[in-house]
Structures are given as structure tokens and as C-alpha cells.
C-alpha positions as a Markdown table, in Angstrom:
| # | Residue | x | y | z |
|---|---|---|---|---|
| 1 | Met | 0.0 | 13.6 | 6.0 |
| 2 | Trp | -3.0 | 11.1 | 5.5 |
| 3 | Phe | -2.5 | 7.6 | 4.5 |
| 4 | Lys | -4.7 | 6.3 | 1.6 |
| 5 | Asn | -4.3 | 2.5 | 2.2 |
| 6 | Leu | -3.3 | 0.3 | 5.0 |
| 7 | Thr | -1.6 | -3.0 | 4.7 |
| 8 | Leu | -1.2 | -4.2 | 8.4 |
| 9 | Phe | 1.3 | -6.3 | 10.1 |
| 10 | Arg | 1.6 | -7.4 | 13.7 |
| 11 | Thr | 5.0 | -7.3 | 15.4 |
| 12 | Val | 5.4 | -11.0 | 16.3 |
| 13 | Glu | 8.0 | -10.1 | 19.0 |
| 14 | Pro | 8.4 | -6.9 | 21.3 |
| 15 | Phe | 10.1 | -4.1 | 19.3 |
| 16 | Ser | 11.7 | -1.1 | 20.9 |
| 17 | Ser | 14.2 | 0.2 | 18.4 |
| 18 | Leu | 12.9 | 3.8 | 17.9 |
| 19 | Gly | 14.2 | 7.4 | 17.4 |
| 20 | Glu | 17.9 | 7.8 | 16.9 |
| 21 | Ala | 18.6 | 4.0 | 17.0 |
| 22 | Leu | 16.2 | 3.3 | 14.3 |
| 23 | Ala | 17.5 | 6.2 | 12.2 |
| 24 | Ala | 21.1 | 4.9 | 12.6 |
| 25 | Arg | 20.0 | 1.6 | 11.1 |
| 26 | Leu | 18.0 | 3.0 | 8.3 |
| 27 | Ala | 21.1 | 5.2 | 7.3 |
| 28 | Gln | 22.7 | 2.2 | 6.0 |
| 29 | Asp | 20.3 | 2.2 | 3.2 |
| 30 | Val | 19.8 | 6.0 | 2.7 |
| 31 | Phe | 18.5 | 6.9 | -0.7 |
| 32 | Gln | 20.9 | 7.7 | -3.5 |
| 33 | Pro | 19.8 | 9.1 | -6.9 |
| 34 | Cys | 19.5 | 6.4 | -9.6 |
| 35 | Pro | 22.9 | 6.0 | -11.4 |
| 36 | Ser | 22.9 | 6.3 | -15.2 |
| 37 | Phe | 23.5 | 2.6 | -15.8 |
| 38 | Gln | 21.0 | 1.2 | -13.1 |
| 39 | Pro | 17.2 | 0.6 | -13.9 |
| 40 | Ser | 16.1 | 1.4 | -10.4 |
| 41 | Val | 17.0 | 2.2 | -6.8 |
| 42 | Ile | 15.3 | 2.5 | -3.5 |
| 43 | Gly | 16.4 | 3.9 | -0.1 |
| 44 | Trp | 15.2 | 5.8 | 2.9 |
| 45 | Val | 14.5 | 9.6 | 2.9 |
| 46 | Pro | 13.3 | 12.0 | 5.7 |
| 47 | Pro | 9.6 | 11.7 | 6.0 |
| 48 | Leu | 9.2 | 15.5 | 6.3 |
| 49 | Gly | 10.6 | 16.3 | 3.0 |
| 50 | Arg | 13.8 | 17.3 | 1.1 |
| 51 | Lys | 14.7 | 20.0 | 3.6 |
| 52 | Ala | 14.6 | 17.7 | 6.6 |
| 53 | Val | 17.4 | 15.5 | 7.8 |
| 54 | Asp | 15.8 | 12.9 | 10.3 |
| 55 | Leu | 15.0 | 9.6 | 8.8 |
| 56 | Val | 12.5 | 8.8 | 11.5 |
| 57 | His | 9.7 | 11.2 | 12.5 |
| 58 | Ala | 8.3 | 10.2 | 15.8 |
| 59 | Val | 5.0 | 11.5 | 17.4 |
| 60 | Ala | 3.4 | 10.0 | 20.5 |
| 61 | Gly | 5.7 | 7.0 | 20.4 |
| 62 | Arg | 4.8 | 6.1 | 16.7 |
| 63 | Ser | 7.7 | 6.4 | 14.2 |
| 64 | Leu | 7.1 | 7.2 | 10.7 |
| 65 | Val | 9.5 | 6.3 | 7.9 |
| 66 | Cys | 9.5 | 7.0 | 4.1 |
| 67 | Leu | 11.1 | 5.0 | 1.2 |
| 68 | Gln | 11.9 | 6.7 | -2.0 |
| 69 | Ala | 12.1 | 4.7 | -5.3 |
| 70 | Glu | 13.4 | 5.9 | -8.6 |
| 71 | Glu | 12.9 | 3.8 | -11.9 |
| 72 | Lys | 14.1 | 4.4 | -15.4 |
| 73 | Val | 11.1 | 4.6 | -17.7 |
| 74 | Leu | 11.4 | 2.9 | -21.0 |
| 75 | Pro | 8.2 | 2.4 | -22.9 |
| 76 | Ala | 7.7 | -1.2 | -23.9 |
| 77 | Gly | 6.3 | -0.2 | -27.3 |
| 78 | Val | 9.3 | 1.9 | -28.2 |
| 79 | Val | 11.7 | -0.7 | -27.2 |
| 80 | Asn | 9.8 | -3.4 | -29.1 |
| 81 | Gln | 9.9 | -1.3 | -32.2 |
| 82 | Met | 13.6 | -0.6 | -32.0 |
| 83 | Val | 14.4 | -4.3 | -31.4 |
| 84 | Ala | 12.2 | -5.3 | -34.5 |
| 85 | Glu | 14.2 | -2.7 | -36.5 |
| 86 | Arg | 17.5 | -4.1 | -35.6 |
| 87 | Ile | 16.4 | -7.7 | -36.2 |
| 88 | Ala | 15.2 | -6.7 | -39.6 |
| 89 | Ala | 18.4 | -5.1 | -40.4 |
| 90 | Ile | 20.3 | -8.3 | -39.4 |
| 91 | Glu | 18.0 | -10.6 | -41.3 |
| 92 | Asp | 18.2 | -8.4 | -44.6 |
| 93 | Arg | 22.0 | -7.9 | -44.3 |
| 94 | Glu | 23.0 | -11.5 | -43.4 |
| 95 | Arg | 20.0 | -13.3 | -45.0 |
| 96 | Arg | 19.3 | -15.5 | -42.0 |
| 97 | Ser | 16.7 | -15.8 | -39.2 |
| 98 | Val | 17.6 | -14.2 | -35.8 |
| 99 | Arg | 17.1 | -16.9 | -33.1 |
| 100 | Arg | 15.3 | -16.3 | -29.7 |
| 101 | Arg | 18.6 | -16.0 | -27.7 |
| 102 | Glu | 20.1 | -13.4 | -30.1 |
| 103 | Arg | 16.8 | -11.6 | -30.0 |
| 104 | Gln | 17.0 | -11.4 | -26.2 |
| 105 | Glu | 20.7 | -10.3 | -26.4 |
| 106 | Leu | 19.8 | -7.4 | -28.8 |
| 107 | Arg | 17.0 | -6.3 | -26.4 |
| 108 | Asp | 19.4 | -6.2 | -23.3 |
| 109 | Gln | 22.0 | -4.4 | -25.4 |
| 110 | Leu | 19.4 | -1.8 | -26.4 |
| 111 | Leu | 18.2 | -1.4 | -22.8 |
| 112 | Gln | 21.7 | -0.7 | -21.6 |
| 113 | Ala | 22.3 | 1.8 | -24.4 |
| 114 | Leu | 19.0 | 3.7 | -23.6 |
| 115 | Met | 19.4 | 3.5 | -19.8 |
| 116 | Pro | 21.5 | 6.7 | -19.3 |
| 117 | Thr | 19.0 | 8.8 | -21.4 |
| 118 | Ala | 15.8 | 7.3 | -20.0 |
| 119 | Leu | 13.3 | 9.4 | -18.0 |
| 120 | Val | 13.2 | 8.7 | -14.2 |
| 121 | Ala | 10.0 | 8.2 | -12.3 |
| 122 | Ala | 10.1 | 8.7 | -8.5 |
| 123 | Arg | 7.7 | 7.8 | -5.9 |
| 124 | Arg | 7.5 | 7.6 | -2.1 |
| 125 | Ser | 6.0 | 5.0 | 0.2 |
| 126 | Tyr | 5.3 | 5.7 | 3.9 |
| 127 | Ala | 4.9 | 3.3 | 7.0 |
| 128 | Tyr | 4.9 | 3.7 | 10.7 |
| 129 | Leu | 5.8 | 1.5 | 13.6 |
| 130 | Asp | 3.6 | 1.5 | 16.8 |
| 131 | Pro | 5.6 | -0.6 | 19.3 |
| 132 | Ala | 3.0 | 0.0 | 22.1 |
| 133 | Ala | 0.1 | -1.4 | 20.1 |
| 134 | Gly | 2.2 | -3.9 | 18.1 |
| 135 | Trp | 1.5 | -2.6 | 14.6 |
| 136 | Leu | 3.5 | -1.9 | 11.5 |
| 137 | Val | 1.2 | 0.0 | 9.2 |
| 138 | Val | 2.2 | 0.4 | 5.5 |
| 139 | Asp | 0.5 | 3.2 | 3.3 |
| 140 | Ser | 0.0 | 0.9 | 0.3 |
| 141 | Ala | -2.4 | -1.8 | -1.1 |
| 142 | Ser | 0.2 | -3.0 | -3.6 |
| 143 | Pro | 1.9 | -6.1 | -2.7 |
| 144 | His | 5.0 | -5.1 | -4.6 |
| 145 | Arg | 5.5 | -1.8 | -2.8 |
| 146 | Val | 4.6 | -3.3 | 0.6 |
| 147 | Glu | 7.3 | -6.0 | 0.0 |
| 148 | Glu | 9.8 | -3.2 | -0.9 |
| 149 | Ile | 9.3 | -1.2 | 2.4 |
| 150 | Thr | 9.0 | -4.3 | 4.7 |
| 151 | Gly | 11.9 | -6.1 | 3.1 |
| 152 | Leu | 14.3 | -3.0 | 3.6 |
| 153 | Leu | 12.9 | -2.7 | 7.1 |
| 154 | Arg | 13.8 | -6.3 | 7.9 |
| 155 | Lys | 17.2 | -5.6 | 6.4 |
| 156 | Ala | 17.7 | -2.7 | 8.7 |
| 157 | Leu | 16.2 | -4.3 | 11.8 |
| 158 | Ala | 17.4 | -7.9 | 11.8 |
| 159 | Gly | 15.2 | -8.5 | 14.9 |
| 160 | Leu | 12.0 | -7.4 | 13.3 |
| 161 | Ala | 9.5 | -10.2 | 13.2 |
| 162 | Ile | 6.2 | -9.2 | 11.5 |
| 163 | Ala | 3.2 | -11.1 | 10.1 |
| 164 | Pro | -0.1 | -10.1 | 8.7 |
| 165 | Pro | -2.9 | -10.2 | 11.5 |
| 166 | Lys | -4.9 | -13.4 | 11.7 |
| 167 | Val | -8.5 | -13.4 | 12.9 |
| 168 | Lys | -10.7 | -16.2 | 14.2 |
| 169 | Gln | -13.5 | -16.0 | 11.6 |
| 170 | Ser | -13.6 | -15.9 | 7.8 |
| 171 | Val | -13.5 | -12.3 | 6.6 |
| 172 | Thr | -15.3 | -13.1 | 3.4 |
| 173 | Ala | -18.0 | -15.2 | 5.3 |
| 174 | Ala | -18.6 | -12.4 | 7.8 |
| 175 | Met | -18.8 | -9.6 | 5.2 |
| 176 | Thr | -21.2 | -11.7 | 3.1 |
| 177 | Gly | -23.4 | -12.4 | 6.3 |
| 178 | Trp | -23.6 | -8.7 | 7.0 |
| 179 | Leu | -24.7 | -7.7 | 3.5 |
| 180 | Ala | -27.2 | -10.6 | 3.2 |
| 181 | Glu | -28.8 | -9.6 | 6.5 |
| 182 | Gly | -28.7 | -5.8 | 5.5 |
| 183 | Arg | -27.3 | -5.2 | 8.9 |
| 184 | Pro | -23.7 | -3.8 | 9.5 |
| 185 | Pro | -21.7 | -4.6 | 12.7 |
| 186 | Ala | -22.1 | -2.4 | 15.7 |
| 187 | Gly | -20.1 | 0.8 | 15.3 |
| 188 | Phe | -20.0 | 0.6 | 11.6 |
| 189 | Glu | -22.3 | 1.4 | 8.6 |
| 190 | Phe | -22.2 | 0.3 | 5.0 |
| 191 | Ala | -20.7 | 2.7 | 2.6 |
| 192 | Asp | -21.6 | 2.7 | -1.1 |
| 193 | Ser | -19.3 | 0.3 | -2.7 |
| 194 | Cys | -18.5 | -3.5 | -2.7 |
| 195 | Glu | -17.0 | -6.3 | -4.9 |
| 196 | Leu | -18.9 | -9.6 | -5.2 |
| 197 | Arg | -17.3 | -12.7 | -6.5 |
| 198 | Glu | -18.5 | -16.2 | -7.6 |
| 199 | Pro | -16.6 | -19.0 | -5.7 |
| 200 | Gly | -13.9 | -20.6 | -8.0 |
| 201 | Glu | -11.1 | -19.3 | -10.1 |
| 202 | Ala | -13.3 | -18.7 | -13.1 |
| 203 | Gly | -16.1 | -17.1 | -11.1 |
| 204 | Gly | -17.6 | -13.8 | -12.1 |
| 205 | Val | -16.9 | -10.5 | -10.4 |
| 206 | Val | -19.5 | -7.7 | -9.8 |
| 207 | Arg | -18.1 | -4.2 | -8.7 |
| 208 | Cys | -20.5 | -1.6 | -7.3 |
| 209 | Arg | -19.7 | 2.0 | -6.5 |
| 210 | Gly | -22.2 | 4.7 | -5.6 |
| 211 | Gln | -24.9 | 2.2 | -4.8 |
| 212 | Asp | -27.2 | 1.3 | -1.9 |
| 213 | Leu | -25.8 | -1.9 | -0.7 |
| 214 | Thr | -28.9 | -3.1 | 1.1 |
| 215 | Gly | -30.9 | -2.7 | -2.2 |
| 216 | Asp | -32.5 | -5.7 | -4.2 |
| 217 | Glu | -29.8 | -5.8 | -6.9 |
| 218 | Ile | -27.1 | -6.5 | -4.4 |
| 219 | His | -29.3 | -8.9 | -2.5 |
| 220 | Ser | -29.9 | -10.9 | -5.8 |
| 221 | His | -26.3 | -11.5 | -6.3 |
| 222 | Leu | -25.9 | -12.8 | -2.9 |
| 223 | Val | -28.8 | -15.2 | -3.4 |
| 224 | Ala | -27.1 | -16.4 | -6.5 |
| 225 | Gly | -24.1 | -17.4 | -4.5 |
| 226 | Lys | -21.7 | -14.6 | -4.9 |
| 227 | Gln | -19.6 | -13.6 | -1.9 |
| 228 | Val | -18.2 | -10.4 | -0.7 |
| 229 | Ala | -14.5 | -9.8 | -1.5 |
| 230 | Gln | -14.5 | -6.1 | -0.8 |
| 231 | Leu | -16.9 | -4.0 | 1.4 |
| 232 | Gly | -17.2 | -0.3 | 1.9 |
| 233 | Leu | -17.6 | 0.7 | 5.5 |
| 234 | Arg | -17.9 | 3.8 | 7.7 |
| 235 | Trp | -16.5 | 3.7 | 11.2 |
| 236 | Arg | -18.3 | 6.0 | 13.9 |
| 237 | Glu | -18.8 | 8.7 | 11.3 |
| 238 | Arg | -15.1 | 9.3 | 11.4 |
| 239 | Ile | -13.4 | 7.2 | 8.8 |
| 240 | Glu | -14.6 | 5.6 | 5.6 |
| 241 | Phe | -12.8 | 2.8 | 3.8 |
| 242 | Val | -13.1 | -0.4 | 1.7 |
| 243 | Leu | -12.0 | -3.6 | 3.4 |
| 244 | Asp | -10.9 | -6.6 | 1.4 |
| 245 | Glu | -10.8 | -10.3 | 2.3 |
| 246 | Ala | -7.0 | -10.1 | 3.1 |
| 247 | Leu | -7.8 | -7.3 | 5.8 |
| 248 | Val | -6.2 | -4.7 | 3.6 |
| 249 | Val | -7.8 | -1.3 | 3.9 |
| 250 | Arg | -8.3 | 0.5 | 0.6 |
| 251 | Arg | -9.5 | 4.0 | -0.2 |
| 252 | Leu | -9.1 | 5.2 | 3.3 |
| 253 | Lys | -10.9 | 8.6 | 3.9 |
| 254 | Phe | -10.9 | 10.6 | 7.2 |
| 255 | Leu | -14.4 | 12.3 | 7.3 |
| 256 | Asp | -15.1 | 16.0 | 8.2 |
| 257 | Val | -15.4 | 15.5 | 11.9 |
| 258 | Val | -11.8 | 14.4 | 12.1 |
| 259 | His | -10.5 | 17.3 | 9.9 |
| 260 | Glu | -12.6 | 19.7 | 12.0 |
| 261 | Ser | -10.7 | 18.7 | 15.1 |
| 262 | Leu | -7.5 | 19.4 | 13.3 |
| 263 | Gly | -8.6 | 22.9 | 12.4 |
| 264 | Glu | -8.7 | 24.0 | 15.9 |
| 265 | Ser | -5.0 | 23.8 | 16.3 |
| 266 | Ala | -3.8 | 24.4 | 12.7 |
| 267 | Thr | -0.8 | 26.8 | 12.2 |
| 268 | Asp | 1.0 | 28.2 | 9.2 |
| 269 | Ser | 4.1 | 26.0 | 9.8 |
| 270 | Pro | 4.2 | 23.2 | 7.4 |
| 271 | Glu | 6.1 | 21.0 | 10.0 |
| 272 | Ala | 3.5 | 21.8 | 12.7 |
| 273 | Ile | 0.7 | 20.9 | 10.3 |
| 274 | Phe | 2.4 | 17.7 | 9.3 |
| 275 | Asp | 2.9 | 16.8 | 12.9 |
| 276 | Ala | -0.9 | 17.5 | 13.9 |
| 277 | Glu | -2.1 | 15.5 | 10.9 |
| 278 | Tyr | 0.2 | 12.6 | 11.7 |
| 279 | Ala | -0.6 | 12.5 | 15.3 |
| 280 | Leu | -4.4 | 12.8 | 14.6 |
| 281 | Met | -4.3 | 10.1 | 11.9 |
| 282 | Thr | -2.4 | 7.5 | 13.9 |
| 283 | Gly | -4.4 | 8.3 | 17.0 |
| 284 | Glu | -7.7 | 7.5 | 15.0 |
| 285 | Leu | -6.2 | 4.4 | 13.6 |
| 286 | Thr | -5.1 | 3.1 | 17.0 |
| 287 | Leu | -8.7 | 3.2 | 18.0 |
| 288 | Leu | -10.0 | 1.8 | 14.6 |
| 289 | Leu | -7.8 | -1.3 | 14.3 |
| 290 | Pro | -8.8 | -3.1 | 17.4 |
| 291 | Asp | -12.4 | -2.6 | 16.4 |
| 292 | Leu | -11.7 | -3.9 | 13.0 |
| 293 | Leu | -10.2 | -7.2 | 14.2 |
| 294 | Ala | -13.0 | -7.5 | 16.7 |
| 295 | Leu | -15.4 | -7.8 | 13.8 |
| 296 | Phe | -14.1 | -11.2 | 12.9 |
| 297 | Gly | -14.0 | -12.6 | 16.5 |
| 298 | Gly | -10.5 | -11.0 | 17.5 |
| 299 | Glu | -7.1 | -12.3 | 16.7 |
| 300 | Ala | -6.3 | -15.9 | 16.3 |
């Protein structure tokens, strides 16, 4: 149980619906397999897997939830070809052009006919609520997937008021300054990746991986006016990640020293291992997130 990305939300108002109360609310949208006629479906499933029954898995006061989505897969190229064949058959048979509205109707009819036999792709998204620290943390950097899980949480918890964290300083300006000076902030080190952008919608983009961020090549891009949109950082030799200008954490990686502390208490039980990993991960993030906000002058 290790998150790969972090999209962060602050709980705007105190939130205390945990454990059985939270599970009861999530049960209103429990996952059901995708019907043959429906293109997609989402719902809550037990975070511990298919053999578990609890929709909320709480450790140290932090509640983990899991959203499962199923979507019918209909390759666009195949659909386009079949629609084109139907249009050609009509035009040859009736000696007329098929107009745009009729083309769309043919596509819709074809999609409905193919839906029951389409392949189904399933995926899971995780998030945890930490009421004591005031966080909702979603394991995704995709706005669509984040909206899926936060939207269904808001539906289940009508009183859940959340918002992305706001900081006092510009994230882009601060990261650009660190890299221009070749000096990371206290407690952090530069990793080996970044994304630099020229200001403006049509500005160029430079993406670097596996590179010394204090080298001359990076410095020359900064002198030319590019700004840092994403920056690889390492926190206290424990966690490595890429931070973007919206305070989304990408490519999150827990380093060896963290995993070694887990090994001392590992057991053969999958449930116990899951619990240990989850407790360790959320404990580390509880320490990291305040340091992250402090990089930009703290919360506004």
C-alpha cells in the first residue's frame, strides 16, 4: 500500500465522520459490476481487496477508502471504420449523402449494439482522510480521477467541505529561485528531474530526467527566461517526488530507509503487511506535508 501520486485537499471545516459512520454513508454507492448496456460505472469497494467487507480501513485515525471504476472499451478506430462502412452502404443503396445528424445517430446505434460485448477495463483509486491534520489525500495526479473520487465523497458526505491548499508565495517563482541559485531549501535536496517552461501559452517546454539540476545546461534555460513548472525533490533522504506548480506531488517514491523500518515488523499476513505499510506511509506523509507547505511561506 504505497501511493504513487498525491493530490492534496484541505478540509475547510472540522470533519469527524469516521469508521462505521463513514462506511454507512459510502454503502449508498457501493460498487456494482457494469451492466451490459451501460458504458461505465463507479462505486466504493473495500480497500483491503475482494475478500474484505469493510468499505473504510482506519489506522491511527486515518481512514482509507477505495473507488473502483469499470469502463467498456470500444476502440475508436474500429468504431469509426464500422460507421464509415454503414454510411457507404446507405449512400450506395439510396444514392444520397448521409448528413451529420444521421452520421451521429448511426454512431450512437452502433455503440449501443456493441456495448454488451465490449471488453471491460477496471481500475481502482485510493484516498485517505486525516481529520486530525485536516487532509484529504488522493492517490492520483489525474484531474478526472481526482474529481471522480472527491465528487462521490462529497455526495456521501454532504458536510465535507474541501479545497486545494493555498500558500503565501508563488510555487513557480520559489522553485525557479531555488534552481537559479543552485540551492535547495532546508531539509530538501534536488533530485534529477524537472520541467521548464517559457512564460505564455505558446512558450516552449524542456523536460529533463536523470540530469544534474545544478549544471550549466539547466542554468542556461533559466537565464533565457524559462520557469520551473515541475521539480524533483528529495525530503530528508526518506521520500523522493516531483512537485508541480499546483502543489500536486507526482512520482512519489519512499526510499530504502523507510522500507527498512517496515522490514523489522513484517509478517506473512497480507492484512498485517497492508496495515504496516499504510500506517508507515501516512505517518511519513503527516510529517512531509507541513514541510512542503512551509517551503512557500506556509498556508495563506
